[in-house]
Structures are given as structure tokens and as C-alpha cells.
N, C-alpha and C positions, 0 to 999 in steps of 0.2 A: 405708184404703189402706196398702199396704206401704211402709215407709220405705226410701229408697235407701241403699245401703251406701257409706260413705265410704272404707273401707279393705277390703282382701281379708279375708274371714273366716278365722280360724285355728281349725280343728276338730280336736279329739282324737277318734280312732277307736279304741275299746277292744274289740278282738275277737281272741281267741286263735286263731291260724291252725292249731293242731293239731286243731281241731274242724271237720269238714266244713261243718256248718250255718253256722258263723261265717265261713268262707271265702265261702260264698254271700252272706251278709249284707254282708260287706265289698265284694263285687263290686257289689251294689246301691248302696251308698253312693258308691263310686268312679264308677259310671255317672252318678248324679245330679250329683255334683260336676263331672264332665267336661262334661255337657250344660248345666248351669245355673250353673256357677261363673264365674270361677275361685275355688277355695277352696285355702287352704293346709292340707294334711292331715298330721297327725302320728299315725302308726300305732303302736299298742301291740299286739304280737302274742303276748305271753306267752313269748318266747324267753329262754333262759338268758343272763344277762349283758347284756340290752338296757337302753338308757337309760330312765329313768323320767320320767314327766310328773306330778310331785307338786304343785308350786306353780303351779297352772293360770293364775291371773291374771297372775303375775309375768312369764311369757314371752309374754303377749298372747293367750291362748286366748279365743275368743269363743263357743264352743259345744262340747258333748260328746255323743257318741253311741256306744253299745256296751253291752257287758256289764260290770257291776261285779263281776268274778269274784274279787277279793281284797279283804279289809278295807281295805287300804292305798288301793286305787283308789276304793273306795266313799267313804272318808273324804275323799279329795282332790276327787272329783267333787261330792259334796254340799256340801262346805265352800266350794267356789269360788262357789256361788250364780250359776251361769251357765245359759243355756239348755241343757236336758238332755233327751235321749231315751234311755230304758233298754230294752235288749233282754232279754227272757225273765227278768225278776226272779222270785224265789220269791213265790207268792201271799201268804205271810205278811207280806211287806214292803209289800204294797199295801193292807193294811187301814187303815181310818181312824186317823189319828194316827201312822202309820208314816212314816219319812223319804221314801219314794218315792211315797206316796199322792197327792202334789200334782203329780207329774211325768208327762209323756207316756211311754207304754210301748208296746212291741211284745211280744205274747204269742202263743205257739204253741197251737193247739188240739190238744193231745196226745191227747185222747180220740178225736178224729176219726181219728187214725192207727189206733187199735185197731179202730174200726168199719170202716175201709177194709180192713184186713187180714182181718177176719172175712168181709166181703163177697167178697173175692178168693178165699179158701179155700172158702167155701160154694158159690160158683159152680162150683168144681171138684169138688164132690160129696164133700168130706171129711166124716167123721162123728166123728173124734177130733181133739182140739185141745190145744195146750200153749203156755205162755208162760214165757220165761226173761227175767227182769228185770235191771236194772242191779245190780251186786253190793252196793251200799250201801243199796238200797231208797229211792232218792231220790223225791221227790214226783211228778215227771213220769213216772217209770217205773211207779210204783204205779198212777197214773191211767190210763196207757196199757194196762197189763195188765187193769185192772178193766173198762175199756171193751171190750176184746177179749173177755173172758170173758162179759160181759153180752150182747154181740151174739150170740155162739154159743149162749148159754143161751136167748135169745129164739127162736132157730131150733130149739130142742129138744135141744141137745147140752151135754155137760159140757166144762169146760176144766181141764186139769191145770196148776197153778201151781207153779213151782220155788220151794222154800221159802227162808226167810231163812238167811243164812250166819253161822257163827260169825265173830267178829272176825278171827281168824287167817286164815281163808279169804278174807275180804274183802280182805285185804292181800297175799295170795300166791296167784296163779292156779295154781301147781303143787300147792299143798295142796288146792285145790278140785277139781282135775281128776277124781279118783277118784269123788267124790260126783256130779259132773255125768254122768260115763259111766254110773254105776249107775242114776241117775234116768232117763236117756234109754233105757237098755236095758229098764227096767220099763214104759215107756209102751206103751199098746195101739197096734198098727200096722195100717195106715199112719196116720201122724199129721201134722197140719199145725201147725207150730211157728212162733210169732212171737218173735223176739229183740228186745230193747228198742232196740238200736242195732247198727251194723255190726260194731264190734269184738267185741261179745258174740256176734253171729252167727258170727264167725270161730271163737270159742271153742267154740261148739256144733258146728260142722263138724269141728273138730279132735277133739272128744270122740267124735263119731260114727265118725270114722275109727279112733280107738283102740279103740272098742268093737265094731268090725266091723259097724256099722249102715249100711245102704245109703241114700245120699241121691241122688235124692229118693224112691226107691221105698218106703223104710220111714219116713223122716222128711223131709218137705218143709220147707225152712227159708227164712223171709222175715225180713229185718231192716229197719232204718230209718236213713235219712240219705242213702243212695246215694252213698257215697264210692267213686268208680270205682277208685281205687288199691287199696282193700280188696276190693271186690266182684268185680272182674274177675280177681283173682289167687288167689281161693280155689279149692279143688277139691271139688265143682264150683263154677263161678262162681255168685255168690250174688244172688238177687233182693232188691230193697230198695225201700222207699218214699221217694220224693223229696218234700221239703218245698218250699213256695212261698216260701222265705225271701228270695230275691233281690228279688222284687217287693215284699215287705213292707218290706225295709230301704230300698229306693228311696223308698217312701212316707214312711218314717220320716225320711229325709234331707230330704224336702220339708217335713215338719213342723218339723224343726230350722231349716231356712232361714227359715220364717215366724217362728219364735220369735226368731231373730237379727235379723230385720228389724222385729220387734215388730208383725207383721201379725196375729198370733194369740196370745192368752195362755191360752186354754182348754186344759185337759188333754185330750190325745188318746189313744185306745187303738186300736192297729192289731192285728188278729188275723190270723194266717196259719195255714193248715192243710196237709194233705198234697196234693200235686199229682197224683201218679199212682204206680202200682206199676211199677217197671222190672223186667220179668221176665227172669230168667236161668235157668240149668240147675237150680239148687237147688230150684225149685218145679215143674219140668216133669214132675210125676208125675200119672198119670191112673188113676182107679179102674177098672181093667180086669182081668177074671179070667183072660184068656188069656195065659199066661206068654210064649208065642212072640211075641205082638203087643207085649207090654211090652218084650221084648228088642229087637225091631225099632225101637220108638219111641226107646229109649235110644241105639241105634246111629245113628239118623237125627239125633237132637238133637246128638250129638257130631260128626257127620261130614257133615251136609248141605251145609255151605259148602266142603267139600273136593272137590266134584264127583262125589259118589257117584251111582249109578243104582239102579234097582229090582233088577237082578240082584245087585248088591253086597249089598243088604239080605237077599235070599233066601239068599245064601251065608253070611252072618253067622249066620242062625238055623238053618242046615242044613236047609232045606226047599226044595221046588220053588217056582218063581215062582208057579205057579197056586195052590198050597196057601196060601202066605202072603198072596197077594192076596185070596183068599176069606175067610180068617180076619180079615185086616185090615179088610176092608169090613164084615164081620159085626159086628166090635167097635166100629168108629168111624164107619161110614157113608160113608167116602170112601176113595180109593185111596192106595197108597204114594206115587205121584208127587205127588198132591195134598199129602201131608204133607211131603214133601221141599221142595216149592215154598213151603208155608206157613212152614216154619222159615227158609228163605232170605229170604223177603220180610220176615219179622219182623226179621231181622238187617239187611236193607237199611234198614228204618225206623230202627233204632237208630243206624246209622252216619250217616244223613241228619240225625238230631236232634243227635247228640253229637260229630260231627266236621265238618271243613271239606274233607274229601276230595272229589275230583272224582267225578261220578256214574258215569262209565265205570269208574273205579278201584273204586268200591264194588260195582258189578255183578259184576266179575270176582272181587273178594275174597269175594263171597257164593256163588260156585260156578256162576254163570251164564256162558254163552258169548256171548250176544247182548244188547246193550243195547236194541235195538228189541223183542225178544221180552219182556224184563223190563218195558219201558215199557207194553206191552199188558197183561201180567199185573197190574202195579201199578195201572193205571187201572181195570181190571175189578174188582179187589178193594177198592180204597180210594176210587175215584171221583174221583181227581185225578192229576196228573202228579207225578213224584218232585220236580221243582223246586218246584211249588206246595206239596207236603207240607213240604218243608224251610222254606219261607218262613213257614208258619203255625205252626211248632213252636219 
């Protein structure tokens, strides 16, 4: 039976907020504390000049959750001998006899990210693949790339892996830029590229722009973490894989609660993986041989939510409406209007999931004139109303 708490728990949350996945984790911990607390929460965010939480027991700490991302924090957390749940520790620290081996941990299934990326690209009929890892060759990045490469190899294709960097280039992005541009230029095209994380994906997009490489027509770029601030502001907006980190950290907080109540003493391991691919413009390339249709698709992807019509598409590709309609249907099996509506509805789904905007506002922001018309289209395509879709996401 869980022991009743006599005083409010005082929990140290050690999560650097410069990292998107850590912000998601912090949200899960905060949600648990709000619903099952009250907890006194002491947040360490990794900001320059912030106060430290070194002598844990002296200020009344009763539990610790988060990443031990500096030696100082690791020493303080382990030395306190308090209930502890560690997020994403290196596997080397979990081996028998290591300091973290006896503590509860939350681990990401980083190999599953590589497999999801491969499935995503293979479904889009790519035959060329590449991976750009984290610059220091960290364990999780190597594992992610190896899983991606193995998945595409099992499908019968090779994967080009961006090589190890000299120390000077690991420390200076400007020094590395020329190497990355040259490597991207030499890849067989079109190529599906996975970047280890969102900031690395931004560097790939920047290198493509400098080298005159079209994205997504020549290089389709997918990254990891789905940091909206990064992904929505690249040119083009960057597709990314979203982790299920918020759910995992909520469960981790539940484990910590049990440890503080002495309801459970066994070591727990919580594993979280990728949730879904959030598709944006950087991967919206299709393997189509008709250049006119490709130009039409690119125009629709950029402008569908601006209220364009079929004649606008025809004018953009300098063709008659009848000609582009025939070639579009021959290549894709559906009409230009169908494609415009598909892009708009995908954007509607994104705004329903990721914002609190009113449905009528979303409808007009996505280029539609009538909410009732969109409601019928949405139900026909997704089998539910827009309100029901929002509730389940």
C-alpha cells in the first residue's frame, strides 16, 4: 500500500529547455504534478547564470527526475541517495555495476526512429537514401543512422552515410559547410535524406541552398524532434519525426511518485519511441517523370492555402487547363482540384492538432470559403468531424 505523504514533495526537475525533447518531457512531469500533486517543483533548465541545486537534501529535496547532463548534476543527484528517475542516460552507464544501473530510467528507442524514417521514404518510392548524423558521432545518432541504413538495405537499396568529421569541423559549422555542400552535390538524385535532429536538418537545408540543390525535388529532407520553431521557419518548412516523450515523462513522474511514497522499490524502465512523422514541404517530392506535373505540384504545395484554383495552376505551368489536367491525371490518377483539396485538408489537420484556433478560422486560413463544404469533405476523407478529430489527437 502506498504511504501517505506528510509534507509536500519537493522535486528537482533537471531538463535543459534548449532541447525540444526535454521541453516535451518537462511538460509531462508538470502535467502529472498538476493532476496528482501538489508538488513543489524546482526546475533546472540549463540557462546561463541560473541557480544551482547542489546540496539536494539540505534544502529538503525528496525526489529527482530528469537528465544528468553535467558531471556536477550527476554527482549531486547520485550523492543525495534520494528517489531518482533518469531520462535518456548513455547505455554505458546502465551496465551492471555502473552508478545508474540500480535506478529507474526512461530510454528512447532511437533505432525505431531510423526504421520509421525508412518506411516513410520507401512508401514514397525513393530508391536513393542518405543519413547525416550528429557532428560528434554520439551513440544515439550512430544507432539511429544504422537502423535507417539497415531498413533501406532490407528493402534492396543502399544508404550513403555522411562521414566522421575532423575535430576542427566538429567545433565550427562554418569550417564544415564546404564539405557538407560537396557531399550533398555528389549524392545520386533524387535522394531521401534523414538528418539526426532538427538543427542538423537546418544545416542540411542551408547547404542545399548554397549548393543550388532543389529541396524536395532533388533532396527530400526529414529530421527528428519536431521543434516547431525550427521546422516551420526553414525554407522550405522541414518534415520531422515527433517523439512520444511527453507520455513517457508523465509515466516517469508516476514512478517517482511511487518511490517517494515507498509504494514501489523495483527498478523501472520506461521506453518511448517515435509517435509520427509531421510532414512538411521538405519531403513533399514525388517520383514523377513529367516535369510539368512536378512544377504544378510544387506550386500547389506552396499556394494551396492561398485560395488558388485550377486555372491558376495552368497559368503557372504555361499550359492549357485541358492539357495539364490530362497529364496530371495520367501521372497521379486524380485531378488538380483533388490535389489542392488534399493539401488544404492536411493543413487543416495540422492546425487542429497543433493549435487552439477556432474551426471557422482554420477553414479560412487553409483557403476554403465554406465551413459546411469543408465539413463534408473532411468527414468523407477521414470518417469523422473536425471536432472529433481534434479531441482524439
